[in-house]
DSSP file (Angstrom, degrees, kcal/mol; ACC not computed):
  #  RESIDUE AA STRUCTURE BP1 BP2  ACC     N-H-->O    O-->H-N    N-H-->O    O-->H-N    TCO  KAPPA ALPHA  PHI   PSI    X-CA   Y-CA   Z-CA
    1    1 A X              0   0    0      0, 0.0     2,-0.1     0, 0.0    86,-0.1   0.000 360.0 360.0 360.0 115.8  -26.6   -8.1   -9.3
    2    2 A X     >  -     0   0    0      1,-0.1     4,-1.8     4,-0.0     5,-0.1  -0.378 360.0-114.2 -88.1 165.1  -26.4  -10.8   -6.7
    3    3 A X  H  > S+     0   0    0      1,-0.2     4,-2.6     2,-0.2     5,-0.2   0.843 115.9  58.0 -64.5 -35.0  -25.0  -10.6   -3.2
    4    4 A X  H  > S+     0   0    0      1,-0.2     4,-2.3     2,-0.2    -1,-0.2   0.890 106.3  49.4 -66.1 -37.6  -22.3  -13.0   -4.0
    5    5 A X  H  > S+     0   0    0      2,-0.2     4,-2.8     1,-0.2     5,-0.2   0.935 110.5  49.2 -65.6 -45.2  -21.0  -10.7   -6.8
    6    6 A X  H  X S+     0   0    0     -4,-1.8     4,-2.6     1,-0.2    -2,-0.2   0.919 113.4  46.5 -61.7 -44.6  -21.0   -7.6   -4.6
    7    7 A X  H  X S+     0   0    0     -4,-2.6     4,-2.2     1,-0.2    -1,-0.2   0.897 111.6  51.9 -65.3 -38.7  -19.1   -9.5   -1.9
    8    8 A X  H  X S+     0   0    0     -4,-2.3     4,-2.5    -5,-0.2    -2,-0.2   0.927 111.2  46.6 -62.4 -46.6  -16.7  -10.9   -4.4
    9    9 A X  H  X S+     0   0    0     -4,-2.8     4,-2.4     1,-0.2    -2,-0.2   0.915 112.9  49.8 -63.2 -42.9  -16.0   -7.4   -5.8
   10   10 A X  H  X S+     0   0    0     -4,-2.6     4,-2.1    -5,-0.2    -1,-0.2   0.880 110.9  49.7 -66.8 -34.7  -15.6   -5.9   -2.4
   11   11 A X  H  X S+     0   0    0     -4,-2.2     4,-2.4     2,-0.2    -2,-0.2   0.902 110.9  49.1 -68.6 -40.8  -13.2   -8.7   -1.5
   12   12 A X  H  X S+     0   0    0     -4,-2.5     4,-2.2     1,-0.2    -2,-0.2   0.877 111.0  51.6 -61.1 -37.9  -11.2   -8.1   -4.6
   13   13 A X  H  X S+     0   0    0     -4,-2.4     4,-2.1     2,-0.2    -2,-0.2   0.891 110.8  45.6 -66.0 -42.1  -11.1   -4.4   -3.8
   14   14 A X  H  X S+     0   0    0     -4,-2.1     4,-2.1     2,-0.2    -2,-0.2   0.914 113.4  50.9 -68.2 -40.6   -9.8   -4.8   -0.3
   15   15 A X  H  X S+     0   0    0     -4,-2.4     4,-2.4     1,-0.2    -2,-0.2   0.894 108.8  51.6 -64.2 -37.4   -7.2   -7.4   -1.5
   16   16 A X  H  X S+     0   0    0     -4,-2.2     4,-2.4     2,-0.2     5,-0.2   0.900 109.7  49.8 -62.8 -41.9   -6.0   -4.9   -4.2
   17   17 A X  H  X S+     0   0    0     -4,-2.1     4,-2.5     1,-0.2     5,-0.2   0.892 112.3  47.3 -62.0 -40.1   -5.6   -2.2   -1.6
   18   18 A X  H  X S+     0   0    0     -4,-2.1     4,-1.9     2,-0.2    -2,-0.2   0.907 114.1  46.6 -70.1 -41.6   -3.6   -4.4    0.6
   19   19 A X  H  X S+     0   0    0     -4,-2.4     4,-0.6     2,-0.2    -2,-0.2   0.887 116.3  44.9 -68.8 -37.5   -1.4   -5.7   -2.2
   20   20 A X  H  < S+     0   0    0     -4,-2.4     4,-0.4     1,-0.2     3,-0.2   0.930 121.9  36.1 -74.7 -44.4   -0.8   -2.1   -3.6
   21   21 A X  H  X S+     0   0    0     -4,-2.5     4,-2.2    -5,-0.2     5,-0.2   0.689  98.4  85.0 -82.2 -18.1   -0.1   -0.5   -0.2
   22   22 A X  H  X S+     0   0    0     -4,-1.9     4,-2.7     1,-0.2     5,-0.2   0.888  85.9  49.3 -56.2 -49.7    1.7   -3.5    1.4
   23   23 A X  H  X S+     0   0    0     -4,-0.6     4,-1.9    -3,-0.2    -1,-0.2   0.887 113.3  47.2 -60.2 -39.0    5.2   -2.8    0.1
   24   24 A X  H  > S+     0   0    0     -4,-0.4     4,-2.2    -3,-0.2    -1,-0.2   0.887 113.6  47.3 -69.1 -38.4    5.2    0.8    1.2
   25   25 A X  H  X S+     0   0    0     -4,-2.2     4,-2.2     2,-0.2    -2,-0.2   0.878 111.6  50.8 -71.8 -36.5    3.9   -0.1    4.6
   26   26 A X  H  X S+     0   0    0     -4,-2.7     4,-2.5    -5,-0.2    -2,-0.2   0.910 111.5  48.0 -64.0 -41.9    6.4   -2.9    5.1
   27   27 A X  H  X S+     0   0    0     -4,-1.9     4,-2.5    -5,-0.2     5,-0.2   0.891 113.2  47.5 -66.6 -41.3    9.3   -0.6    4.1
   28   28 A X  H  X S+     0   0    0     -4,-2.2     4,-2.2     2,-0.2    -2,-0.2   0.873 112.7  50.3 -69.6 -32.6    8.0    2.1    6.5
   29   29 A X  H  X S+     0   0    0     -4,-2.2     4,-2.3     2,-0.2    -2,-0.2   0.928 112.0  46.4 -68.2 -44.9    7.6   -0.4    9.3
   30   30 A X  H  X S+     0   0    0     -4,-2.5     4,-2.5     2,-0.2    -2,-0.2   0.931 114.9  46.4 -65.7 -44.7   11.1   -1.8    8.8
   31   31 A X  H  X S+     0   0    0     -4,-2.5     4,-2.8     1,-0.2     5,-0.2   0.924 112.9  50.3 -62.5 -44.0   12.7    1.6    8.7
   32   32 A X  H  X S+     0   0    0     -4,-2.2     4,-2.4    -5,-0.2    -2,-0.2   0.888 110.8  49.1 -58.2 -42.1   10.7    2.7   11.7
   33   33 A X  H  X S+     0   0    0     -4,-2.3     4,-2.5     2,-0.2    -2,-0.2   0.920 111.9  48.8 -67.0 -45.1   11.8   -0.4   13.7
   34   34 A X  H  X S+     0   0    0     -4,-2.5     4,-2.4     2,-0.2    -2,-0.2   0.927 112.5  47.3 -61.3 -43.8   15.5    0.2   12.7
   35   35 A X  H  X S+     0   0    0     -4,-2.8     4,-3.0     2,-0.2     5,-0.2   0.920 111.6  51.9 -63.9 -41.3   15.4    3.9   13.8
   36   36 A X  H  X S+     0   0    0     -4,-2.4     4,-2.4     1,-0.2     5,-0.2   0.907 110.3  47.5 -62.2 -41.8   13.6    2.9   17.0
   37   37 A X  H  X S+     0   0    0     -4,-2.5     4,-2.3     2,-0.2    -1,-0.2   0.918 113.4  49.2 -67.4 -39.7   16.3    0.3   17.8
   38   38 A X  H  X S+     0   0    0     -4,-2.4     4,-2.5    -5,-0.2     6,-0.3   0.909 111.7  48.3 -61.6 -42.6   19.0    2.9   17.0
   39   39 A X  H  X>S+     0   0    0     -4,-3.0     4,-1.5     1,-0.2     5,-0.6   0.876 112.9  48.0 -69.4 -36.2   17.3    5.5   19.2
   40   40 A X  H  <5S+     0   0    0     -4,-2.4    -1,-0.2    -5,-0.2    -2,-0.2   0.901 114.5  46.8 -68.3 -39.4   17.0    3.1   22.1
   41   41 A X  H  <5S+     0   0    0     -4,-2.3    -2,-0.2    -5,-0.2    -1,-0.2   0.939 123.1  31.7 -68.0 -46.9   20.6    2.0   21.7
   42   42 A X  H  <5S-     0   0    0     -4,-2.5    -1,-0.2    -5,-0.2    -2,-0.2   0.536  98.8-130.4 -91.5  -8.1   22.1    5.5   21.5
   43   43 A X  T  <5 +     0   0    0     -4,-1.5     2,-0.6     1,-0.2    -3,-0.2   0.799  55.3 148.3  59.8  30.6   19.6    7.2   23.7
   44   44 A X      < -     0   0    0     -5,-0.6    -1,-0.2    -6,-0.3    -2,-0.1  -0.879  25.2-175.2 -90.6 117.4   19.0    9.9   21.1
   45   45 A X        +     0   0    0     -2,-0.6     2,-0.4    -3,-0.1    -1,-0.1  -0.275  23.6 147.9-113.5  47.0   15.4   11.0   21.4
   46   46 A X        -     0   0    0      1,-0.2     4,-0.4     2,-0.0     3,-0.4  -0.678  38.3-152.0 -80.0 129.6   15.1   13.4   18.5
   47   47 A X  S >> S+     0   0    0     -2,-0.4     3,-1.2     1,-0.2     4,-0.6   0.878  92.2  56.7 -73.4 -37.6   11.6   13.3   17.1
   48   48 A X  H 3> S+     0   0    0      1,-0.3     4,-2.1     2,-0.2     3,-0.3   0.724  92.9  71.4 -68.9 -19.9   12.5   14.3   13.6
   49   49 A X  H 3> S+     0   0    0     -3,-0.4     4,-0.6     1,-0.2    -1,-0.3   0.780  96.2  52.9 -66.2 -26.6   15.0   11.3   13.4
   50   50 A X  H <4 S+     0   0    0     -3,-1.2     4,-0.4    -4,-0.4    -1,-0.2   0.793 114.3  39.0 -78.4 -28.2   12.0    8.9   13.3
   51   51 A X  H  X S+     0   0    0     -4,-0.6     4,-2.6    -3,-0.3     5,-0.2   0.861 103.8  61.1 -94.8 -38.3   10.2   10.6   10.4
   52   52 A X  H  X S+     0   0    0     -4,-2.1     4,-2.4     1,-0.2     5,-0.2   0.931 106.5  46.1 -60.2 -49.8   12.9   11.8    7.9
   53   53 A X  H  X S+     0   0    0     -4,-0.6     4,-2.6     1,-0.2    -1,-0.2   0.874 113.4  51.1 -62.4 -34.4   14.3    8.2    7.1
   54   54 A X  H  > S+     0   0    0     -4,-0.4     4,-2.8     2,-0.2     5,-0.3   0.927 110.0  48.1 -67.7 -43.6   10.7    6.9    6.7
   55   55 A X  H  X S+     0   0    0     -4,-2.6     4,-2.2     2,-0.2    -2,-0.2   0.938 114.7  46.2 -64.9 -43.7    9.7    9.6    4.3
   56   56 A X  H  X S+     0   0    0     -4,-2.4     4,-2.5    -5,-0.2    -2,-0.2   0.931 113.6  48.9 -59.2 -46.8   12.9    9.0    2.3
   57   57 A X  H  X S+     0   0    0     -4,-2.6     4,-2.4    -5,-0.2    -2,-0.2   0.888 111.9  47.4 -62.6 -42.5   12.4    5.3    2.3
   58   58 A X  H  X S+     0   0    0     -4,-2.8     4,-2.4     2,-0.2    -1,-0.2   0.882 111.4  51.6 -66.1 -39.0    8.8    5.5    1.2
   59   59 A X  H  X S+     0   0    0     -4,-2.2     4,-1.8    -5,-0.3    -2,-0.2   0.933 111.6  46.6 -63.6 -44.4    9.6    7.9   -1.6
   60   60 A X  H  X S+     0   0    0     -4,-2.5     4,-2.2     1,-0.2    -2,-0.2   0.910 114.0  48.4 -63.3 -40.9   12.4    5.7   -2.9
   61   61 A X  H  X S+     0   0    0     -4,-2.4     4,-3.5     1,-0.2     5,-0.3   0.859 108.0  55.0 -69.4 -32.4   10.0    2.6   -2.6
   62   62 A X  H  X S+     0   0    0     -4,-2.4     4,-1.2     2,-0.2    -1,-0.2   0.858 109.7  46.8 -64.3 -35.2    7.3    4.6   -4.4
   63   63 A X  H  < S+     0   0    0     -4,-1.8     4,-0.4     2,-0.2    -2,-0.2   0.890 118.8  41.6 -71.2 -41.2    9.8    5.3   -7.3
   64   64 A X  H  < S+     0   0    0     -4,-2.2     4,-0.3     1,-0.2     3,-0.3   0.948 126.8  30.6 -72.7 -47.8   10.8    1.6   -7.4
   65   65 A X  H  X S+     0   0    0     -4,-3.5     4,-2.6     1,-0.2     5,-0.2   0.530  94.0  96.7 -90.3  -7.3    7.3    0.0   -6.9
   66   66 A X  H  X S+     0   0    0     -4,-1.2     4,-2.6    -5,-0.3     5,-0.2   0.876  82.9  46.9 -53.9 -49.9    5.3    2.8   -8.6
   67   67 A X  H  > S+     0   0    0     -4,-0.4     4,-2.2    -3,-0.3    -1,-0.2   0.879 114.8  47.5 -62.6 -35.5    5.0    1.2  -12.1
   68   68 A X  H  > S+     0   0    0     -4,-0.3     4,-2.2    -3,-0.2    -2,-0.2   0.911 112.4  49.4 -67.0 -41.8    4.0   -2.1  -10.6
   69   69 A X  H  X S+     0   0    0     -4,-2.6     4,-2.3     2,-0.2    -2,-0.2   0.903 112.2  48.6 -64.5 -41.6    1.5   -0.4   -8.3
   70   70 A X  H  X S+     0   0    0     -4,-2.6     4,-2.5    -5,-0.2    -2,-0.2   0.920 110.4  49.9 -66.2 -44.0    0.0    1.5  -11.3
   71   71 A X  H  X S+     0   0    0     -4,-2.2     4,-2.3     1,-0.2    -1,-0.2   0.907 111.7  49.9 -59.1 -41.8   -0.3   -1.6  -13.5
   72   72 A X  H  X S+     0   0    0     -4,-2.2     4,-1.9     1,-0.2    -1,-0.2   0.901 111.6  46.8 -64.9 -41.0   -2.0   -3.4  -10.7
   73   73 A X  H  X S+     0   0    0     -4,-2.3     4,-2.5     1,-0.2    -2,-0.2   0.887 112.3  51.8 -68.4 -37.6   -4.5   -0.5  -10.1
   74   74 A X  H  X S+     0   0    0     -4,-2.5     4,-2.4     2,-0.2    -2,-0.2   0.877 108.0  50.2 -65.7 -38.1   -5.1   -0.3  -13.9
   75   75 A X  H  X S+     0   0    0     -4,-2.3     4,-1.7     2,-0.2    -1,-0.2   0.882 112.2  47.8 -69.2 -35.1   -5.9   -4.0  -14.2
   76   76 A X  H  X S+     0   0    0     -4,-1.9     4,-2.1     2,-0.2    -2,-0.2   0.906 112.1  49.8 -67.6 -40.5   -8.3   -3.8  -11.3
   77   77 A X  H  X S+     0   0    0     -4,-2.5     4,-2.7     1,-0.2     5,-0.2   0.899 110.0  49.7 -65.2 -39.2  -10.0   -0.8  -12.8
   78   78 A X  H  X S+     0   0    0     -4,-2.4     4,-1.8     2,-0.2    -1,-0.2   0.849 109.7  52.7 -69.9 -31.6  -10.3   -2.5  -16.2
   79   79 A X  H  X S+     0   0    0     -4,-1.7     4,-1.3     2,-0.2    -1,-0.2   0.914 110.5  47.5 -65.5 -41.0  -11.8   -5.5  -14.4
   80   80 A X  H  < S+     0   0    0     -4,-2.1     3,-0.4     1,-0.2    -2,-0.2   0.936 114.5  45.1 -62.6 -47.8  -14.4   -3.2  -12.8
   81   81 A X  H >< S+     0   0    0     -4,-2.7     3,-1.0     1,-0.2     4,-0.2   0.787 109.4  57.3 -69.3 -26.5  -15.2   -1.4  -16.0
   82   82 A X  H 3< S+     0   0    0     -4,-1.8     3,-0.4     1,-0.2    -1,-0.2   0.815 110.1  43.7 -71.3 -29.3  -15.4   -4.7  -17.8
   83   83 A X  T >X S+     0   0    0     -4,-1.3     3,-1.2    -3,-0.4     4,-0.8   0.147  81.3 111.6 -97.0  15.7  -18.1   -5.9  -15.3
   84   84 A X  H X>  +     0   0    0     -3,-1.0     4,-1.6     1,-0.3     3,-0.8   0.851  69.5  60.1 -62.8 -33.4  -20.0   -2.6  -15.5
   85   85 A X  H 3> S+     0   0    0     -3,-0.4     4,-1.5     1,-0.2    -1,-0.3   0.766 101.5  54.7 -67.2 -21.6  -22.9   -4.1  -17.2
   86   86 A X  H <4 S+     0   0    0     -3,-1.2    -1,-0.2     2,-0.2    -2,-0.2   0.700 104.6  55.6 -81.7 -19.8  -23.4   -6.5  -14.3
   87   87 A X  H << S+     0   0    0     -3,-0.8    -2,-0.2    -4,-0.8    -1,-0.2   0.902 115.0  35.8 -74.3 -43.0  -23.5   -3.4  -11.9
   88   88 A X  H  <        0   0    0     -4,-1.6    -2,-0.2     1,-0.2    -3,-0.1   0.883 360.0 360.0 -81.0 -39.6  -26.4   -1.6  -13.7
   89   89 A X     <        0   0    0     -4,-1.5    -1,-0.2    -5,-0.2    -3,-0.1   0.495 360.0 360.0 -76.3 360.0  -28.5   -4.6  -14.9
């Protein structure tokens, strides 16, 4: 097992995490920004107003993007298990 292989697998792992978590993080960021603008405009400073829409939005996004995220994770896991002989030898 060479250093290049280890670095390549670590790079693929980090990229997979970013790709899988990216849509949920972008949706939470967008909803948080919209709620913050709404709160600044209306001067409503209720703390729960910031969390409830984000939770609902992320749950809806998880339902929508869930199958895609799962297939991406499974393909990465099968790639790792396919290269298992390179890890041990």
